[in-house]
C-alpha positions as CSV (number, residue, x, y, z in Angstrom):
1,M,0.0,0.0,0.0
2,S,1.4,3.4,-1.0
3,D,2.0,5.9,1.8
4,I,0.0,8.5,0.0
5,L,-3.2,6.4,0.1
6,P,-5.9,7.0,0.8
7,F,-6.4,10.4,-0.9
8,A,-8.5,12.8,1.2
9,N,-10.7,13.7,-1.7
10,R,-10.6,14.6,-5.4
11,V,-9.3,18.1,-4.9
12,S,-6.3,16.8,-2.8
13,A,-5.6,14.1,-5.4
14,G,-5.8,16.7,-8.2
15,R,-3.3,19.0,-6.5
16,M,-0.9,16.1,-6.0
17,L,-1.3,15.1,-9.6
18,A,-0.7,18.7,-10.7
19,A,2.6,18.7,-8.9
20,R,3.7,15.7,-11.0
21,L,2.7,17.4,-14.2
22,K,4.5,20.7,-13.8
23,H,7.1,19.6,-16.4
24,L,4.4,19.9,-19.0
25,A,3.4,23.6,-18.3
26,S,5.9,25.0,-20.9
27,R,4.0,22.9,-23.6
28,H,0.8,25.0,-23.0
29,P,-1.3,21.9,-22.8
30,I,-5.0,21.5,-22.9
31,V,-6.4,19.5,-19.9
32,L,-9.4,17.2,-20.8
33,A,-11.2,15.9,-17.8
34,L,-13.5,12.9,-18.0
35,P,-16.9,13.9,-16.4
36,R,-18.0,13.9,-13.9
37,G,-15.4,12.5,-11.4
38,G,-12.4,13.7,-13.3
39,V,-13.5,17.4,-13.4
40,P,-12.4,18.5,-9.8
41,L,-8.9,17.0,-10.5
42,G,-8.7,18.4,-14.0
43,Y,-9.5,21.8,-12.6
44,E,-6.6,21.6,-10.2
45,V,-4.2,20.4,-12.9
46,A,-5.3,23.2,-15.3
47,R,-5.0,25.8,-12.6
48,A,-1.5,24.7,-11.6
49,L,-0.3,24.5,-15.3
50,D,-2.1,27.7,-16.3
51,A,-3.8,25.5,-18.9
52,E,-7.1,25.4,-20.7
53,L,-9.7,23.1,-19.2
54,D,-12.2,21.2,-21.2
55,L,-14.1,17.9,-21.1
56,L,-13.6,14.7,-22.9
57,M,-16.8,12.7,-22.9
58,V,-17.2,9.1,-23.7
59,R,-20.4,7.2,-24.3
60,K,-20.8,3.5,-24.5
61,L,-22.4,1.9,-27.6
62,G,-24.6,-0.9,-26.3
63,A,-25.1,-4.3,-27.9
64,P,-28.5,-5.2,-29.5
65,G,-30.9,-6.2,-26.6
66,H,-28.1,-5.8,-24.0
67,Q,-27.4,-2.1,-23.6
68,E,-25.1,-2.8,-20.7
69,F,-22.7,-4.8,-22.9
70,A,-20.4,-2.5,-24.9
71,I,-19.7,-3.1,-28.6
72,G,-17.7,0.1,-28.6
73,A,-17.8,3.8,-27.6
74,V,-18.0,7.2,-29.1
75,V,-15.5,9.9,-27.9
76,D,-16.3,13.6,-28.0
77,G,-14.0,16.1,-29.7
78,E,-13.9,18.5,-32.6
79,E,-14.5,15.4,-34.7
80,P,-16.2,12.7,-32.5
81,Q,-14.6,9.3,-32.9
82,M,-16.2,5.9,-32.8
83,I,-14.1,3.2,-31.3
84,L,-15.4,-0.4,-31.8
85,N,-14.6,-3.4,-29.6
86,E,-13.4,-5.8,-32.3
87,E,-14.0,-8.9,-30.1
88,A,-17.6,-7.9,-29.3
89,M,-18.2,-7.1,-32.9
90,R,-17.1,-10.5,-34.0
91,L,-19.1,-12.2,-31.3
92,L,-22.4,-10.4,-31.8
93,S,-22.1,-9.3,-35.5
94,P,-24.5,-6.3,-35.1
95,S,-25.7,-4.9,-38.4
96,R,-24.2,-1.8,-39.8
97,E,-27.6,-0.1,-39.6
98,Y,-27.8,-0.9,-35.8
99,V,-24.3,0.5,-35.2
100,Q,-25.1,3.7,-37.0
101,Q,-28.4,4.1,-35.1
102,E,-26.6,3.5,-31.8
103,L,-23.9,6.0,-32.8
104,S,-26.4,8.6,-33.8
105,R,-28.3,8.2,-30.5
106,E,-25.2,8.5,-28.4
107,L,-23.9,11.5,-30.4
108,V,-27.2,13.3,-29.5
109,E,-26.6,12.5,-25.8
110,L,-23.0,13.7,-26.0
111,E,-24.2,17.0,-27.5
112,R,-26.9,17.3,-24.8
113,R,-24.3,16.8,-22.0
114,R,-21.8,19.2,-23.6
115,R,-24.4,21.9,-23.9
116,L,-25.4,21.3,-20.3
117,Y,-21.8,21.6,-19.1
118,M,-20.2,23.9,-21.6
119,G,-23.0,25.9,-23.3
120,T,-22.1,26.9,-26.8
121,K,-18.3,26.7,-26.3
122,R,-16.7,24.9,-29.2
123,K,-15.4,21.4,-28.8
124,P,-11.7,21.0,-27.9
125,Q,-9.1,21.1,-30.6
126,M,-6.4,18.5,-30.0
127,A,-4.5,18.5,-33.3
128,G,-0.8,19.5,-32.8
129,R,-1.2,20.1,-29.0
130,T,-0.1,18.5,-25.8
131,V,-3.3,16.9,-24.4
132,I,-3.6,15.7,-20.8
133,I,-6.5,13.4,-20.1
134,V,-7.4,13.4,-16.4
135,D,-9.7,11.1,-14.4
136,D,-10.1,10.3,-10.7
137,G,-8.8,6.8,-11.2
138,V,-8.8,3.8,-13.5
139,A,-10.1,0.3,-12.7
140,T,-10.7,-1.9,-15.8
141,G,-9.6,0.9,-18.2
142,S,-12.3,0.4,-20.7
143,T,-13.5,4.0,-20.7
144,V,-10.0,5.4,-20.6
145,T,-9.0,3.1,-23.5
146,A,-11.7,4.6,-25.6
147,A,-10.8,8.1,-24.5
148,L,-7.2,7.7,-25.4
149,R,-7.9,6.0,-28.8
150,G,-10.4,8.7,-29.7
151,A,-8.0,11.5,-28.6
152,R,-5.2,9.9,-30.6
153,R,-7.3,10.0,-33.8
154,N,-7.5,13.8,-33.3
155,N,-3.8,14.0,-33.9
156,P,-2.4,15.5,-30.7
157,A,1.4,16.2,-30.7
158,Y,1.8,14.6,-27.3
159,L,-0.8,12.6,-25.4
160,V,-0.7,12.1,-21.6
161,L,-2.9,10.1,-19.2
162,A,-2.9,11.5,-15.6
163,V,-4.7,9.6,-12.8
164,P,-4.1,9.3,-9.1
165,V,-4.7,5.6,-8.8
166,A,-4.9,2.5,-10.9
167,P,-4.0,-1.2,-10.9
168,P,-0.6,-2.0,-12.4
169,D,-1.8,-4.4,-15.0
170,T,-4.3,-1.8,-16.4
171,I,-1.6,0.8,-16.6
172,E,0.6,-1.5,-18.6
173,R,-2.2,-2.1,-21.1
174,L,-2.7,1.6,-21.4
175,R,1.0,2.6,-22.0
176,P,1.0,1.9,-25.7
177,L,-2.0,4.2,-26.2
178,C,-0.3,7.4,-25.1
179,D,3.1,9.1,-24.9
180,E,3.3,9.4,-21.1
181,I,1.4,8.2,-18.1
182,V,1.5,9.9,-14.7
183,V,-0.1,7.8,-11.9
184,L,0.5,8.5,-8.2
185,A,-0.2,5.0,-6.8
186,M,-0.7,1.5,-8.1
187,P,-1.9,-0.6,-5.2
188,E,-2.2,-4.4,-5.2
189,P,-4.7,-5.8,-4.7
190,F,-7.0,-3.3,-6.4
191,Y,-10.7,-3.5,-5.9
192,A,-12.3,-0.1,-6.8
193,V,-11.2,3.5,-7.3
194,G,-13.4,4.8,-4.5
195,Q,-11.7,2.6,-1.9
196,H,-8.6,4.7,-2.2
197,Y,-10.3,8.0,-1.2
198,V,-11.6,9.0,2.2
199,D,-14.3,11.2,0.5
200,F,-15.5,9.8,-2.8
201,T,-18.8,11.6,-2.9
202,Q,-20.4,11.6,-6.3
203,V,-19.7,14.8,-8.3
204,E,-22.9,16.4,-9.4
205,D,-23.7,18.3,-12.6
206,R,-23.8,21.6,-10.7
207,E,-20.2,21.2,-9.4
208,V,-19.0,20.3,-12.9
209,M,-20.6,23.5,-14.3
210,E,-19.2,25.7,-11.5
211,L,-15.7,24.4,-12.0
212,L,-15.8,24.9,-15.8
213,K,-17.2,28.4,-15.3
214,A,-14.4,29.2,-12.8
215,A,-11.8,27.9,-15.3
216,T,-13.2,29.9,-18.1
217,N,-13.3,33.1,-16.0
218,R,-9.6,32.5,-15.0
219,D,-8.7,32.0,-18.7
220,E,-10.5,35.2,-19.6
221,G,-9.1,37.2,-16.6
222,V,-12.5,37.7,-15.0
223,G,-12.8,38.0,-11.2
């Protein structure tokens, strides 16, 4: 067990993560937080690095008749990217029409959530930039895998994953998908992200919107 665990809360973990990312400040990165749990951490990282904060939203594409089983995911961005689970596609062989319908439905939901959180702000531009993807932790890595693959297709110059806690085997699987991984603790055995926080209260939509507004005001020199 790492001596930094458990983290007090997401803000504390975000500040510790920010300290480990200071070497990237000169690259003028964009910080993309995975909502909702990643946003308090992303806010702290963006503030410490004087970086832009935005969201990277991922929606699962459910299998026919079994919405809880993912056949892939769609990742938000200037050009949303569909990432298919090749094994699930071989196993279930959903029709092209079904996949397109599922994609269209989830794109609508992505847009609804983006408008809720970000209003009319344009989607993040990643091409040619240093992109730091932040979440409050990783367990199986399925969501982060889709996020990294989707981000990579947007042609960032340098892609970083930053999380406070994750199991070692998941981190090893994720390494080929990005240029750098910053992780504060990799405990074994690993059961759930929330077990490594004293306070892991669910982040509500209101908090997400308040943090994004505060980050935008800071960028614009307001307040």
